C-alpha positions as CSV (number, residue, x, y, z in Angstrom):
1,M,-5.2,1.4,4.0
2,S,-2.8,4.4,4.1
3,L,0.0,5.0,6.5
4,C,-2.2,7.6,8.2
5,E,-5.0,5.1,8.6
6,D,-2.5,2.5,9.9
7,Y,-1.2,5.0,12.4
8,L,-4.8,5.8,13.6
9,I,-5.4,2.1,14.1
10,G,-2.3,2.1,16.3
11,V,-3.4,5.1,18.3
12,L,-6.8,3.7,18.8
13,A,-5.3,0.4,20.0
14,V,-3.3,2.3,22.6
15,A,-6.3,4.4,23.6
16,E,-8.5,1.3,24.0
17,G,-5.8,-0.2,26.2
18,M,-5.2,-3.1,23.8
19,V,-1.5,-2.4,23.3
20,T,1.2,-0.2,24.8
21,G,2.8,2.7,23.0
22,E,6.0,0.6,22.9
23,Q,4.2,-2.3,21.2
24,Q,2.6,0.1,18.7
25,E,6.0,1.7,17.9
26,G,7.6,-1.8,17.5
27,C,4.9,-2.8,15.0
28,L,5.2,0.5,13.1
29,Q,9.0,-0.2,12.8
30,I,8.2,-3.7,11.4
31,Q,5.8,-2.1,9.0
32,E,8.5,0.4,7.8
33,S,10.6,-2.6,6.5
34,S,7.5,-4.2,5.0
35,P,5.4,-1.3,3.7
36,N,2.8,-3.5,2.0
37,R,1.7,-5.0,5.3
38,R,-1.0,-3.4,7.4
39,L,-0.4,-2.4,10.9
40,G,-3.4,-4.3,12.1
41,E,-2.1,-7.5,10.5
42,I,1.2,-7.1,12.3
43,L,-0.6,-6.4,15.7
44,V,-2.6,-9.6,15.2
45,E,0.3,-11.7,14.0
46,R,2.4,-10.7,17.1
47,G,-0.5,-11.6,19.4
48,F,-1.1,-8.1,20.7
49,V,-4.6,-7.8,19.3
50,R,-7.1,-10.5,18.4
51,E,-9.0,-10.4,15.1
52,V,-12.3,-9.5,16.9
53,E,-10.5,-6.6,18.6
54,M,-9.1,-5.4,15.3
55,A,-12.6,-5.4,13.8
56,H,-13.6,-3.2,16.8
57,L,-10.7,-0.8,16.0
58,V,-11.6,-0.6,12.3
59,K,-15.2,0.2,13.3
60,L,-13.9,3.0,15.7
61,Q,-11.6,4.2,12.9
62,S,-14.6,4.6,10.5
63,K,-16.4,6.6,13.2
64,G,-13.3,8.7,13.7
65,G,-12.8,8.2,17.4
66,S,-12.4,6.2,20.6
67,D,-14.8,4.7,23.1
68,A,-12.2,5.2,25.8
69,D,-13.7,8.6,27.0
């Protein structure tokens, strides 16, 4: 997963109301110091998103959008 894809997962997580912008940014900062880790992994590890929610985000990402309209 590229940095762009990781960023999109974060944006989708915020759009879906799963995390705040601050939580997303904090996880992105963690990822900067550990670039081999995926953002989704960090979000799940920190308890912000459950694995089933992450699967939903990945599905949305593959569609290229958000259900939050």
